N, C-alpha and C positions, 0 to 999 in steps of 0.2 A: 500816217504822219506827214505833214507838209514840209516845205522847204523854207528856210529863212532867206531873205534877199539882202545882198550887200551891193554897194555901188563902188566903182573905182573912185578914189578920192578926187581925181581931176574932173569928174562929172558933177561934183557938188560945189556950191558956193560957200562962202565963209560961215554961213549959218547952218550948213549941212543939208541944204535943199537942192534937189536936182536942178541944175541950171543949164539946160540945153537951149539952143536958139530955135525953139519950136513953139508954135502957138500953144497957149495954156490949155485950151480945150483938148488938143491932140495929146499933149503931155499927160493930162489927167486920164484920158482914155487908155493910154499905153500903160500907165501905172496900175490902173484897175485890172487890165488884162494880165499883167505880170503878177499881181497879187492873187488873182483867181488861179493862175497856173501854179503858183507856189503853194496855195492852200490845197489844191488837188493832190499834190505829192505823187503824181503818177509819172514815172520816168518815160513812159511810152508816148506822152503827149508833147514832148519836146521836138521841135523841128531842127534836126541836125544839119549843119552845113558841111560842104565837102570842099575838096581842093585845098587851097592855102588857108581856108577857114575851118579845116577839120578840127574837131574838138570843141567847137563853138556851136551855139544854137541861135535861132532867130525867133523873134516874135514880131508879127506884122500888125500894123494899125494904119489902114489906108495906104498912103504912099510913104509911110515912115517905118523904120525898123529899129528893134532893140537887139543888140548883139550881146549874148551872155554865155556863161559857161556853167556847168552843173558839177557839183561835187556830191556824188551819190552817198559816199560814206558819211560825210558831215551833214548831208541834207541841206546844202547851201546852193543858191543860185547867185552868181556874181555878174552884175551888169558892167560891161566893158565900154559900150558905146551906144548912143542914141542919135538917130538922124534920118534925113531923107534917103529913100532907096537909091536914088541916082548917085549919091556920093558916099554912102556909109561903107561900102566895100572897098573904097579907095585907100582907106587908112591902114 
């Protein structure tokens, strides 16, 4: 069984579309990777972060990152931030 994907509300515009300041082709590729990861439903495929980001996972697409958390019981992935690698971990 796969995961459902949720986005933090501040990542969405008024029409509910992910609105990050990222080129559309990169954003599309990131969403596709995220959907494939969610469909797989395999908890071992998540790349867990450490240090102050412990409890979160990352998904990479070129020089961009998606920071998300996983609720194994509810089978949900929640996206918290999307952005370039050089600044994503500063927030």
